[in-house]
C-alpha positions as YAML, in Angstrom:
chain: A
units: angstrom
residues:
- id: 1
  name: UNK
  ca: [-3.38, -28.83, -12.44]
- id: 2
  name: UNK
  ca: [0.38, -27.57, -13.06]
- id: 3
  name: UNK
  ca: [2.78, -29.04, -10.58]
- id: 4
  name: UNK
  ca: [4.73, -26.17, -8.78]
- id: 5
  name: UNK
  ca: [8.49, -26.82, -8.30]
- id: 6
  name: UNK
  ca: [9.53, -23.14, -8.05]
- id: 7
  name: UNK
  ca: [8.61, -20.09, -5.85]
- id: 8
  name: UNK
  ca: [7.05, -16.98, -7.23]
- id: 9
  name: UNK
  ca: [10.29, -15.44, -7.39]
- id: 10
  name: UNK
  ca: [11.92, -18.15, -9.26]
- id: 11
  name: UNK
  ca: [8.99, -18.36, -11.59]
- id: 12
  name: UNK
  ca: [9.16, -14.80, -12.30]
- id: 13
  name: UNK
  ca: [12.69, -14.57, -13.18]
- id: 14
  name: UNK
  ca: [13.02, -17.62, -14.89]
- id: 15
  name: UNK
  ca: [10.30, -15.99, -17.54]
- id: 16
  name: UNK
  ca: [12.46, -12.92, -17.35]
- id: 17
  name: UNK
  ca: [15.47, -14.93, -18.31]
- id: 18
  name: UNK
  ca: [13.58, -16.30, -21.31]
- id: 19
  name: UNK
  ca: [13.52, -19.74, -19.96]
- id: 20
  name: UNK
  ca: [10.16, -22.13, -19.35]
- id: 21
  name: UNK
  ca: [9.35, -22.08, -15.82]
- id: 22
  name: UNK
  ca: [7.12, -25.03, -14.13]
- id: 23
  name: UNK
  ca: [4.04, -22.81, -15.13]
- id: 24
  name: UNK
  ca: [3.51, -19.22, -16.36]
- id: 25
  name: UNK
  ca: [4.15, -16.54, -13.61]
- id: 26
  name: UNK
  ca: [0.82, -14.68, -13.11]
- id: 27
  name: UNK
  ca: [1.20, -10.82, -12.45]
- id: 28
  name: UNK
  ca: [-2.13, -8.97, -12.75]
- id: 29
  name: UNK
  ca: [-1.61, -5.04, -12.61]
- id: 30
  name: UNK
  ca: [-3.93, -4.46, -9.59]
- id: 31
  name: UNK
  ca: [-5.54, -1.13, -9.48]
- id: 32
  name: UNK
  ca: [-7.49, 0.36, -6.54]
- id: 33
  name: UNK
  ca: [-10.48, 0.74, -8.64]
- id: 34
  name: UNK
  ca: [-10.62, -2.89, -9.42]
- id: 35
  name: UNK
  ca: [-9.63, -3.52, -5.74]
- id: 36
  name: UNK
  ca: [-12.74, -1.65, -4.57]
- id: 37
  name: UNK
  ca: [-14.87, -3.30, -7.13]
- id: 38
  name: UNK
  ca: [-13.62, -6.59, -6.21]
- id: 39
  name: UNK
  ca: [-13.89, -6.22, -2.50]
- id: 40
  name: UNK
  ca: [-17.11, -4.07, -2.65]
- id: 41
  name: UNK
  ca: [-15.59, -1.60, -0.94]
- id: 42
  name: UNK
  ca: [-16.59, 2.43, -1.14]
- id: 43
  name: UNK
  ca: [-14.17, 3.96, -3.19]
- id: 44
  name: UNK
  ca: [-14.38, 7.30, -1.49]
- id: 45
  name: UNK
  ca: [-13.19, 5.52, 1.74]
- id: 46
  name: UNK
  ca: [-10.39, 3.52, -0.53]
- id: 47
  name: UNK
  ca: [-8.96, 6.54, -2.09]
- id: 48
  name: UNK
  ca: [-8.84, 8.24, 1.45]
- id: 49
  name: UNK
  ca: [-4.93, 7.79, 1.43]
- id: 50
  name: UNK
  ca: [-2.16, 5.65, -0.10]
- id: 51
  name: UNK
  ca: [-2.23, 3.43, 2.93]
- id: 52
  name: UNK
  ca: [-5.70, 2.76, 2.61]
- id: 53
  name: UNK
  ca: [-5.43, 2.42, -1.02]
- id: 54
  name: UNK
  ca: [-2.91, -0.29, -0.53]
- id: 55
  name: UNK
  ca: [-5.03, -2.24, 2.12]
- id: 56
  name: UNK
  ca: [-7.77, -2.70, -0.41]
- id: 57
  name: UNK
  ca: [-5.49, -4.02, -3.09]
- id: 58
  name: UNK
  ca: [-3.97, -6.44, -0.52]
- id: 59
  name: UNK
  ca: [-7.52, -7.64, 0.54]
- id: 60
  name: UNK
  ca: [-8.12, -8.48, -3.21]
- id: 61
  name: UNK
  ca: [-4.83, -10.35, -3.24]
- id: 62
  name: UNK
  ca: [-5.97, -12.49, -0.33]
- id: 63
  name: UNK
  ca: [-9.41, -13.14, -1.13]
- id: 64
  name: UNK
  ca: [-8.51, -14.35, -4.87]
- id: 65
  name: UNK
  ca: [-5.76, -16.61, -3.70]
- id: 66
  name: UNK
  ca: [-2.61, -14.60, -4.50]
- id: 67
  name: UNK
  ca: [-0.66, -14.55, -7.73]
- id: 68
  name: UNK
  ca: [3.35, -14.27, -8.42]
- id: 69
  name: UNK
  ca: [4.08, -10.89, -9.33]
- id: 70
  name: UNK
  ca: [2.86, -7.64, -7.41]
- id: 71
  name: UNK
  ca: [3.50, -3.83, -7.45]
- id: 72
  name: UNK
  ca: [4.27, -2.81, -3.95]
- id: 73
  name: UNK
  ca: [2.96, 0.88, -4.16]
- id: 74
  name: UNK
  ca: [-0.53, 1.72, -5.85]
- id: 75
  name: UNK
  ca: [-0.90, 4.63, -7.90]
- id: 76
  name: UNK
  ca: [-1.83, 7.04, -5.47]
- id: 77
  name: UNK
  ca: [-4.07, 10.17, -5.30]
- id: 78
  name: UNK
  ca: [-1.36, 11.80, -3.43]
- id: 79
  name: UNK
  ca: [1.31, 11.43, -6.25]
- id: 80
  name: UNK
  ca: [-1.25, 12.11, -9.23]
- id: 81
  name: UNK
  ca: [-2.55, 15.17, -7.50]
- id: 82
  name: UNK
  ca: [0.65, 16.65, -7.31]
- id: 83
  name: UNK
  ca: [1.05, 17.12, -10.84]
- id: 84
  name: UNK
  ca: [-2.45, 17.19, -12.31]
- id: 85
  name: UNK
  ca: [-5.98, 18.22, -11.21]
- id: 86
  name: UNK
  ca: [-7.71, 15.08, -10.24]
- id: 87
  name: UNK
  ca: [-11.06, 14.16, -9.70]
- id: 88
  name: UNK
  ca: [-11.69, 11.82, -6.78]
- id: 89
  name: UNK
  ca: [-14.47, 9.45, -5.25]
- id: 90
  name: UNK
  ca: [-15.97, 11.01, -2.49]
- id: 91
  name: UNK
  ca: [-15.07, 14.33, -3.45]
- id: 92
  name: UNK
  ca: [-16.30, 14.85, -7.05]
- id: 93
  name: UNK
  ca: [-19.85, 14.07, -7.88]
- id: 94
  name: UNK
  ca: [-20.30, 10.87, -9.98]
- id: 95
  name: UNK
  ca: [-16.73, 9.76, -9.63]
- id: 96
  name: UNK
  ca: [-16.20, 6.22, -8.71]
- id: 97
  name: UNK
  ca: [-12.52, 5.93, -9.52]
- id: 98
  name: UNK
  ca: [-9.77, 8.47, -9.56]
- id: 99
  name: UNK
  ca: [-9.40, 10.61, -12.79]
- id: 100
  name: UNK
  ca: [-6.83, 13.08, -13.80]
- id: 101
  name: UNK
  ca: [-7.59, 16.25, -16.01]
- id: 102
  name: UNK
  ca: [-5.14, 16.70, -18.67]
- id: 103
  name: UNK
  ca: [-4.28, 20.63, -19.21]
- id: 104
  name: UNK
  ca: [-1.51, 22.82, -20.78]
- id: 105
  name: UNK
  ca: [0.18, 23.09, -17.24]
- id: 106
  name: UNK
  ca: [3.54, 23.16, -18.44]
- id: 107
  name: UNK
  ca: [3.96, 26.22, -20.78]
- id: 108
  name: UNK
  ca: [6.02, 26.72, -23.79]
- id: 109
  name: UNK
  ca: [8.63, 29.11, -21.88]
- id: 110
  name: UNK
  ca: [9.11, 26.60, -19.40]
- id: 111
  name: UNK
  ca: [11.09, 24.50, -22.01]
- id: 112
  name: UNK
  ca: [13.89, 27.23, -21.09]
- id: 113
  name: UNK
  ca: [13.48, 26.18, -17.15]
- id: 114
  name: UNK
  ca: [13.75, 22.20, -18.00]
- id: 115
  name: UNK
  ca: [16.61, 22.68, -20.17]
- id: 116
  name: UNK
  ca: [18.43, 24.67, -17.46]
- id: 117
  name: UNK
  ca: [17.78, 22.31, -14.41]
- id: 118
  name: UNK
  ca: [16.07, 19.25, -15.68]
- id: 119
  name: UNK
  ca: [12.42, 18.20, -15.76]
- id: 120
  name: UNK
  ca: [12.13, 16.96, -12.08]
- id: 121
  name: UNK
  ca: [13.39, 19.72, -10.67]
- id: 122
  name: UNK
  ca: [11.21, 21.84, -12.79]
- id: 123
  name: UNK
  ca: [8.01, 19.68, -11.63]
- id: 124
  name: UNK
  ca: [9.13, 20.23, -7.94]
- id: 125
  name: UNK
  ca: [10.18, 23.78, -8.01]
- id: 126
  name: UNK
  ca: [7.82, 25.12, -10.55]
- id: 127
  name: UNK
  ca: [4.93, 23.05, -11.58]
- id: 128
  name: UNK
  ca: [3.68, 22.20, -8.19]
- id: 129
  name: UNK
  ca: [3.87, 25.41, -6.67]
- id: 130
  name: UNK
  ca: [1.82, 26.96, -9.84]
- id: 131
  name: UNK
  ca: [-1.03, 24.14, -9.67]
- id: 132
  name: UNK
  ca: [-1.23, 24.56, -5.71]
- id: 133
  name: UNK
  ca: [-0.76, 28.24, -5.64]
- id: 134
  name: UNK
  ca: [1.98, 27.90, -3.14]
- id: 135
  name: UNK
  ca: [5.90, 29.12, -2.88]
- id: 136
  name: UNK
  ca: [8.69, 27.14, -4.23]
- id: 137
  name: UNK
  ca: [9.73, 26.37, -0.77]
- id: 138
  name: UNK
  ca: [6.59, 24.78, -0.07]
- id: 139
  name: UNK
  ca: [6.07, 23.04, -3.13]
- id: 140
  name: UNK
  ca: [9.33, 21.27, -2.75]
- id: 141
  name: UNK
  ca: [8.25, 20.30, 0.76]
- id: 142
  name: UNK
  ca: [4.88, 18.99, -0.62]
- id: 143
  name: UNK
  ca: [6.64, 16.96, -3.06]
- id: 144
  name: UNK
  ca: [9.16, 15.56, -0.47]
- id: 145
  name: UNK
  ca: [6.12, 14.65, 1.78]
- id: 146
  name: UNK
  ca: [4.38, 12.77, -0.92]
- id: 147
  name: UNK
  ca: [7.50, 11.16, -1.89]
- id: 148
  name: UNK
  ca: [8.36, 9.97, 1.67]
- id: 149
  name: UNK
  ca: [4.79, 8.89, 2.03]
- id: 150
  name: UNK
  ca: [5.07, 6.70, -1.09]
- id: 151
  name: UNK
  ca: [8.35, 5.18, -0.23]
- id: 152
  name: UNK
  ca: [6.55, 4.17, 3.15]
- id: 153
  name: UNK
  ca: [3.53, 2.73, 1.40]
- id: 154
  name: UNK
  ca: [5.55, 0.81, -0.74]
- id: 155
  name: UNK
  ca: [7.99, -0.72, 1.54]
- id: 156
  name: UNK
  ca: [5.05, -1.74, 3.57]
- id: 157
  name: UNK
  ca: [3.45, -3.24, 0.43]
- id: 158
  name: UNK
  ca: [6.92, -5.20, -0.26]
- id: 159
  name: UNK
  ca: [6.95, -6.81, 3.12]
- id: 160
  name: UNK
  ca: [3.08, -7.49, 2.99]
- id: 161
  name: UNK
  ca: [3.20, -9.41, -0.21]
- id: 162
  name: UNK
  ca: [6.76, -11.11, 0.22]
- id: 163
  name: UNK
  ca: [5.24, -12.45, 3.67]
- id: 164
  name: UNK
  ca: [2.33, -14.11, 1.30]
- id: 165
  name: UNK
  ca: [5.09, -15.58, -0.87]
- id: 166
  name: UNK
  ca: [4.67, -13.20, -3.67]
- id: 167
  name: UNK
  ca: [7.79, -11.51, -5.95]
- id: 168
  name: UNK
  ca: [7.68, -8.01, -6.23]
- id: 169
  name: UNK
  ca: [7.97, -6.46, -9.79]
- id: 170
  name: UNK
  ca: [8.98, -2.95, -10.02]
- id: 171
  name: UNK
  ca: [8.36, -0.50, -7.09]
- id: 172
  name: UNK
  ca: [6.72, 2.24, -8.34]
- id: 173
  name: UNK
  ca: [5.01, 3.38, -11.75]
- id: 174
  name: UNK
  ca: [7.85, 5.55, -13.39]
- id: 175
  name: UNK
  ca: [6.81, 7.51, -16.75]
- id: 176
  name: UNK
  ca: [9.51, 8.02, -19.28]
- id: 177
  name: UNK
  ca: [10.21, 11.79, -19.48]
- id: 178
  name: UNK
  ca: [8.45, 12.00, -22.90]
- id: 179
  name: UNK
  ca: [5.40, 10.72, -21.51]
- id: 180
  name: UNK
  ca: [5.73, 12.97, -18.23]
- id: 181
  name: UNK
  ca: [6.21, 15.90, -20.36]
- id: 182
  name: UNK
  ca: [3.32, 14.92, -22.57]
- id: 183
  name: UNK
  ca: [1.01, 14.68, -19.59]
- id: 184
  name: UNK
  ca: [1.98, 18.32, -17.94]
- id: 185
  name: UNK
  ca: [2.40, 19.95, -21.44]
- id: 186
  name: UNK
  ca: [-0.70, 18.18, -23.00]
- id: 187
  name: UNK
  ca: [-0.44, 15.71, -26.01]
- id: 188
  name: UNK
  ca: [-1.66, 18.08, -28.49]
- id: 189
  name: UNK
  ca: [0.90, 21.19, -27.18]
- id: 190
  name: UNK
  ca: [3.90, 18.81, -27.00]
- id: 191
  name: UNK
  ca: [2.80, 17.48, -30.53]
- id: 192
  name: UNK
  ca: [2.97, 20.96, -31.98]
- id: 193
  name: UNK
  ca: [6.27, 21.56, -30.47]
- id: 194
  name: UNK
  ca: [7.79, 18.35, -31.73]
- id: 195
  name: UNK
  ca: [6.82, 19.67, -35.28]
- id: 196
  name: UNK
  ca: [7.44, 23.37, -35.15]
- id: 197
  name: UNK
  ca: [10.08, 23.61, -32.43]
- id: 198
  name: UNK
  ca: [12.00, 20.11, -32.41]
- id: 199
  name: UNK
  ca: [15.17, 21.64, -31.16]
- id: 200
  name: UNK
  ca: [13.46, 22.66, -27.88]
- id: 201
  name: UNK
  ca: [12.23, 19.19, -27.22]
- id: 202
  name: UNK
  ca: [15.31, 17.88, -27.84]
- id: 203
  name: UNK
  ca: [17.27, 20.23, -25.42]
- id: 204
  name: UNK
  ca: [14.51, 19.54, -22.44]
- id: 205
  name: UNK
  ca: [14.65, 15.59, -23.30]
- id: 206
  name: UNK
  ca: [18.56, 15.78, -23.08]
- id: 207
  name: UNK
  ca: [18.60, 17.80, -20.19]
- id: 208
  name: UNK
  ca: [16.27, 15.35, -18.34]
- id: 209
  name: UNK
  ca: [17.33, 12.05, -18.76]
- id: 210
  name: UNK
  ca: [20.26, 11.43, -16.52]
- id: 211
  name: UNK
  ca: [17.99, 12.54, -13.45]
- id: 212
  name: UNK
  ca: [15.59, 10.00, -14.84]
- id: 213
  name: UNK
  ca: [18.26, 7.34, -14.73]
- id: 214
  name: UNK
  ca: [19.66, 8.51, -11.30]
- id: 215
  name: UNK
  ca: [16.28, 8.40, -10.06]
- id: 216
  name: UNK
  ca: [15.47, 4.98, -11.33]
- id: 217
  name: UNK
  ca: [18.53, 3.48, -9.84]
- id: 218
  name: UNK
  ca: [17.81, 5.05, -6.47]
- id: 219
  name: UNK
  ca: [14.45, 3.91, -6.18]
- id: 220
  name: UNK
  ca: [15.88, 0.34, -6.89]
- id: 221
  name: UNK
  ca: [18.38, 0.67, -4.38]
- id: 222
  name: UNK
  ca: [16.24, 1.76, -1.69]
- id: 223
  name: UNK
  ca: [13.69, -0.82, -2.13]
- id: 224
  name: UNK
  ca: [16.26, -3.36, -2.65]
- id: 225
  name: UNK
  ca: [14.49, -4.52, -6.07]
- id: 226
  name: UNK
  ca: [16.24, -5.09, -9.37]
- id: 227
  name: UNK
  ca: [13.41, -4.11, -11.86]
- id: 228
  name: UNK
  ca: [12.21, -0.46, -12.66]
- id: 229
  name: UNK
  ca: [9.19, 0.27, -14.58]
- id: 230
  name: UNK
  ca: [9.15, 2.68, -17.58]
- id: 231
  name: UNK
  ca: [5.74, 3.79, -18.31]
- id: 232
  name: UNK
  ca: [4.77, 5.33, -22.08]
- id: 233
  name: UNK
  ca: [1.29, 5.63, -23.48]
- id: 234
  name: UNK
  ca: [2.11, 8.06, -26.49]
- id: 235
  name: UNK
  ca: [5.12, 7.50, -28.14]
- id: 236
  name: UNK
  ca: [4.41, 4.33, -30.10]
- id: 237
  name: UNK
  ca: [3.48, 4.35, -33.89]
- id: 238
  name: UNK
  ca: [-0.39, 4.50, -32.81]
- id: 239
  name: UNK
  ca: [-0.12, 7.89, -32.39]
- id: 240
  name: UNK
  ca: [3.27, 9.36, -33.72]
- id: 241
  name: UNK
  ca: [5.23, 8.22, -36.87]
- id: 242
  name: UNK
  ca: [8.45, 6.32, -36.49]
- id: 243
  name: UNK
  ca: [10.77, 9.42, -37.18]
- id: 244
  name: UNK
  ca: [9.06, 11.18, -34.01]
- id: 245
  name: UNK
  ca: [9.76, 7.77, -32.17]
- id: 246
  name: UNK
  ca: [13.41, 7.46, -33.41]
- id: 247
  name: UNK
  ca: [14.31, 11.13, -32.43]
- id: 248
  name: UNK
  ca: [12.42, 11.86, -29.19]
- id: 249
  name: UNK
  ca: [12.08, 8.54, -27.62]
- id: 250
  name: UNK
  ca: [14.02, 5.49, -28.57]
- id: 251
  name: UNK
  ca: [17.67, 6.96, -28.07]
- id: 252
  name: UNK
  ca: [16.76, 8.11, -24.79]
- id: 253
  name: UNK
  ca: [14.77, 4.42, -23.79]
- id: 254
  name: UNK
  ca: [18.17, 2.74, -25.04]
- id: 255
  name: UNK
  ca: [20.23, 4.85, -22.75]
- id: 256
  name: UNK
  ca: [17.85, 4.24, -19.80]
- id: 257
  name: UNK
  ca: [18.05, 0.33, -20.36]
- id: 258
  name: UNK
  ca: [22.15, 0.42, -21.08]
- id: 259
  name: UNK
  ca: [22.41, 2.29, -17.62]
- id: 260
  name: UNK
  ca: [19.90, 0.03, -15.60]
- id: 261
  name: UNK
  ca: [21.23, -3.01, -17.19]
- id: 262
  name: UNK
  ca: [24.95, -2.09, -16.12]
- id: 263
  name: UNK
  ca: [23.41, -1.84, -12.54]
- id: 264
  name: UNK
  ca: [21.94, -5.38, -13.14]
- id: 265
  name: UNK
  ca: [18.41, -3.61, -13.27]
- id: 266
  name: UNK
  ca: [15.78, -5.15, -15.64]
- id: 267
  name: UNK
  ca: [13.29, -2.23, -17.17]
- id: 268
  name: UNK
  ca: [9.79, -3.11, -17.57]
- id: 269
  name: UNK
  ca: [8.46, -1.22, -20.35]
- id: 270
  name: UNK
  ca: [4.48, -0.68, -19.68]
- id: 271
  name: UNK
  ca: [3.54, 0.28, -23.18]
- id: 272
  name: UNK
  ca: [-0.07, 1.32, -23.85]
- id: 273
  name: UNK
  ca: [-1.51, 1.80, -27.29]
- id: 274
  name: UNK
  ca: [-0.35, -0.18, -30.60]
- id: 275
  name: UNK
  ca: [3.20, -0.78, -30.56]
- id: 276
  name: UNK
  ca: [3.67, -3.44, -33.24]
- id: 277
  name: UNK
  ca: [5.63, -1.11, -35.67]
- id: 278
  name: UNK
  ca: [8.02, -0.01, -33.09]
- id: 279
  name: UNK
  ca: [8.87, -3.55, -31.45]
- id: 280
  name: UNK
  ca: [11.46, -4.32, -33.88]
- id: 281
  name: UNK
  ca: [13.65, -1.65, -32.44]
- id: 282
  name: UNK
  ca: [13.59, -3.34, -29.15]
- id: 283
  name: UNK
  ca: [15.67, -6.25, -30.48]
- id: 284
  name: UNK
  ca: [18.74, -3.94, -30.36]
- id: 285
  name: UNK
  ca: [18.54, -3.96, -26.32]
- id: 286
  name: UNK
  ca: [20.82, -6.61, -24.63]
- id: 287
  name: UNK
  ca: [19.00, -9.84, -24.73]
- id: 288
  name: UNK
  ca: [17.21, -10.33, -21.29]
- id: 289
  name: UNK
  ca: [17.65, -6.79, -20.38]
- id: 290
  name: UNK
  ca: [13.78, -5.79, -20.50]
- id: 291
  name: UNK
  ca: [10.27, -6.69, -20.05]
- id: 292
  name: UNK
  ca: [7.78, -5.66, -22.89]
- id: 293
  name: UNK
  ca: [4.37, -5.25, -21.25]
- id: 294
  name: UNK
  ca: [1.37, -5.00, -23.74]
- id: 295
  name: UNK
  ca: [-2.14, -3.60, -22.85]
- id: 296
  name: UNK
  ca: [-3.97, -5.58, -25.36]
- id: 297
  name: UNK
  ca: [-4.07, -3.42, -28.50]
- id: 298
  name: UNK
  ca: [-0.63, -4.66, -29.85]
- id: 299
  name: UNK
  ca: [-0.99, -8.06, -31.36]
- id: 300
  name: UNK
  ca: [0.79, -10.15, -28.57]
- id: 301
  name: UNK
  ca: [1.25, -13.26, -31.13]
- id: 302
  name: UNK
  ca: [2.76, -10.93, -33.63]
- id: 303
  name: UNK
  ca: [4.86, -9.42, -30.97]
- id: 304
  name: UNK
  ca: [6.13, -12.97, -29.73]
- id: 305
  name: UNK
  ca: [7.14, -13.49, -33.44]
- id: 306
  name: UNK
  ca: [9.43, -10.52, -33.45]
- id: 307
  name: UNK
  ca: [10.81, -10.69, -29.92]
- id: 308
  name: UNK
  ca: [11.06, -14.61, -29.49]
- id: 309
  name: UNK
  ca: [14.18, -15.78, -27.52]
- id: 310
  name: UNK
  ca: [15.29, -11.97, -27.11]
- id: 311
  name: UNK
  ca: [12.79, -10.09, -24.44]
- id: 312
  name: UNK
  ca: [10.31, -11.68, -22.06]
- id: 313
  name: UNK
  ca: [6.57, -10.36, -22.76]
- id: 314
  name: UNK
  ca: [4.24, -9.66, -20.24]
- id: 315
  name: UNK
  ca: [0.72, -10.10, -21.47]
- id: 316
  name: UNK
  ca: [-2.28, -8.65, -22.09]
- id: 317
  name: UNK
  ca: [-5.83, -9.91, -20.85]
- id: 318
  name: UNK
  ca: [-7.72, -7.23, -22.25]
- id: 319
  name: UNK
  ca: [-10.15, -4.77, -20.04]
- id: 320
  name: UNK
  ca: [-12.71, -5.11, -22.12]
- id: 321
  name: UNK
  ca: [-12.52, -9.09, -22.09]
- id: 322
  name: UNK
  ca: [-12.23, -8.86, -18.30]
- id: 323
  name: UNK
  ca: [-15.36, -6.38, -17.84]
- id: 324
  name: UNK
  ca: [-17.77, -7.76, -20.62]
- id: 325
  name: UNK
  ca: [-16.52, -11.20, -21.17]
- id: 326
  name: UNK
  ca: [-17.48, -14.48, -19.50]
- id: 327
  name: UNK
  ca: [-15.26, -16.55, -17.34]
- id: 328
  name: UNK
  ca: [-15.01, -19.13, -20.30]
- id: 329
  name: UNK
  ca: [-13.86, -16.43, -22.73]
- id: 330
  name: UNK
  ca: [-11.32, -15.37, -20.31]
- id: 331
  name: UNK
  ca: [-9.99, -19.07, -19.76]
- id: 332
  name: UNK
  ca: [-9.70, -19.79, -23.13]
- id: 333
  name: UNK
  ca: [-7.79, -16.62, -24.08]
- id: 334
  name: UNK
  ca: [-5.41, -17.07, -21.30]
- id: 335
  name: UNK
  ca: [-4.87, -20.90, -22.57]
- id: 336
  name: UNK
  ca: [-4.09, -19.59, -25.95]
- id: 337
  name: UNK
  ca: [-1.54, -16.81, -24.97]
- id: 338
  name: UNK
  ca: [-0.11, -19.69, -22.51]
- id: 339
  name: UNK
  ca: [0.38, -22.03, -25.15]
- id: 340
  name: UNK
  ca: [1.14, -19.80, -28.21]
- id: 341
  name: UNK
  ca: [3.51, -16.89, -26.59]
- id: 342
  name: UNK
  ca: [4.87, -18.90, -23.26]
- id: 343
  name: UNK
  ca: [4.96, -22.48, -24.76]
- id: 344
  name: UNK
  ca: [8.63, -21.74, -25.27]
- id: 345
  name: UNK
  ca: [9.16, -19.66, -22.21]
- id: 346
  name: UNK
  ca: [9.41, -15.74, -21.98]
- id: 347
  name: UNK
  ca: [5.76, -14.85, -20.79]
- id: 348
  name: UNK
  ca: [4.22, -13.38, -17.78]
- id: 349
  name: UNK
  ca: [0.61, -13.37, -17.70]
- id: 350
  name: UNK
  ca: [-0.64, -10.11, -16.84]
- id: 351
  name: UNK
  ca: [-3.75, -7.85, -17.36]
- id: 352
  name: UNK
  ca: [-3.65, -5.52, -20.42]
- id: 353
  name: UNK
  ca: [-2.65, -2.45, -18.36]
- id: 354
  name: UNK
  ca: [-4.13, -2.28, -14.88]
- id: 355
  name: UNK
  ca: [-7.07, -4.42, -13.70]
- id: 356
  name: UNK
  ca: [-10.17, -2.60, -14.94]
- id: 357
  name: UNK
  ca: [-12.50, -0.67, -12.23]
- id: 358
  name: UNK
  ca: [-15.64, -2.46, -14.07]
- id: 359
  name: UNK
  ca: [-13.90, -5.91, -13.49]
- id: 360
  name: UNK
  ca: [-16.34, -8.76, -13.09]
- id: 361
  name: UNK
  ca: [-14.95, -10.94, -10.21]
- id: 362
  name: UNK
  ca: [-15.71, -14.09, -11.92]
- id: 363
  name: UNK
  ca: [-13.63, -13.00, -14.85]
- id: 364
  name: UNK
  ca: [-10.61, -12.19, -12.32]
- id: 365
  name: UNK
  ca: [-10.79, -15.51, -10.77]
- id: 366
  name: UNK
  ca: [-10.89, -17.08, -14.05]
- id: 367
  name: UNK
  ca: [-7.53, -15.55, -15.41]
- id: 368
  name: UNK
  ca: [-5.80, -16.15, -11.84]
- id: 369
  name: UNK
  ca: [-6.93, -19.93, -11.76]
- id: 370
  name: UNK
  ca: [-6.06, -20.56, -15.43]
- id: 371
  name: UNK
  ca: [-2.86, -18.86, -15.14]
- id: 372
  name: UNK
  ca: [-1.91, -21.02, -11.87]
- id: 373
  name: UNK
  ca: [-3.56, -24.28, -12.82]
- id: 374
  name: UNK
  ca: [-2.71, -24.53, -16.62]
- id: 375
  name: UNK
  ca: [0.19, -26.50, -17.77]
- id: 376
  name: UNK
  ca: [2.47, -24.89, -20.39]
- id: 377
  name: UNK
  ca: [2.55, -26.57, -23.57]
- id: 378
  name: UNK
  ca: [5.08, -29.60, -23.83]
- id: 379
  name: UNK
  ca: [5.90, -28.64, -27.25]
...
C-alpha cells in the first residue's frame, strides 16, 4: 500500500508541477449517469435538477471511498437544455442518461451577429430565445437563472467535497468557442464554413475569444479556484487536418493559456478523440501551464514521450475497459500507466472522458483502489 504523506490538494498540484508525489493523484471525472448506475438510483429522479445530480455524485464518492480530484458542479440538464434540444430520463421513453440532439440551430447568417457582439451574447440573446420560443429578454433571464443555479450547485459541491478531503479541479465544464460553435452550428455545417467561408469563421472566433477569457477568469475568481477547463472534442487531427487546427483552434488556445497563466490559472484541456499529431504544438505553452486530459483514443504512452517534463497528463482509463473489462484488467492497465507515464511524475490517474453510464461497480472500485494503493515506480 502506498504511504500517504500529502493531502489530496498537495498531491494534485505536485503532479501538475511535474513533480513526483507520494502516490499518483486519482481524479475520475464522475458523471451523473455513472453515479446513478453505481448507486442503483432511478435516473429519472436523479436528473430532476442539478442539485439532485450533485447529490447522486456525492453518494458515489462516499460509497467508493473517495478520491483526490473532483469537479464541483455536474454537467446539468438545465445547462445543456439551454443551448440544445435534449432527451432526458423520465421524460423521453427509453432514455437512461442525458442526451443532446445536435442540429443546425446557429444559421450561417448568425455569423454576422456573432462577429458584432461575440458568441456568448449571441447564445443568450438570440439562440436561447429561438430554441425556447421566448423573447430576447426572457432568454437573458432564463440564462441568468440557470447560471445562478449552476454557481450555487458548484459552490455547494466544492464545500461538500473539500469537507471530505478532496481537492477541486476546474469548477465547471467550459467548451472552447470552436467546440461551442460546432455544437450549435453542427459539425457538418461548420466544416463547410471552414472550407468555403474561412474568413467568416475567423471573424466570429476573434470576436469571441476575449469574452471566453474574461468569463473563465471570472468563474475562477467566483469559486476561488486557479484551474479552468477548456473542453474540445473536434479540433484534433482525428477530424481536421493540421492546417485547420493551426488556423482556427491553436492560436486561440495559446491566447487562452497565456491569459489564464498570467492570472495564475492553469488550463485543463479535456481533449476527446485522437490528438497525437497535435500534441507537439502544446510544447509551445509555458511549462506547467496546462494539463492534457486524454480520453483513451490518444496513445498516452506516446503522448508522455512528447510532453515529458513539460505538461502534466491526465489519463485515460477507457470507458470500454471500465464497462466491459474485468477488475484485473483495470488494475493491470492502471499499474502500467502509473509506472510508464507517472514514474517520473506529472500524472493524474483519471478516466477516459467521464465515467461511463455502463460502468461496472467492481471495475470502478479496482481503478480507485489501484490508484490509491499502488506505489509509484522507484526508477
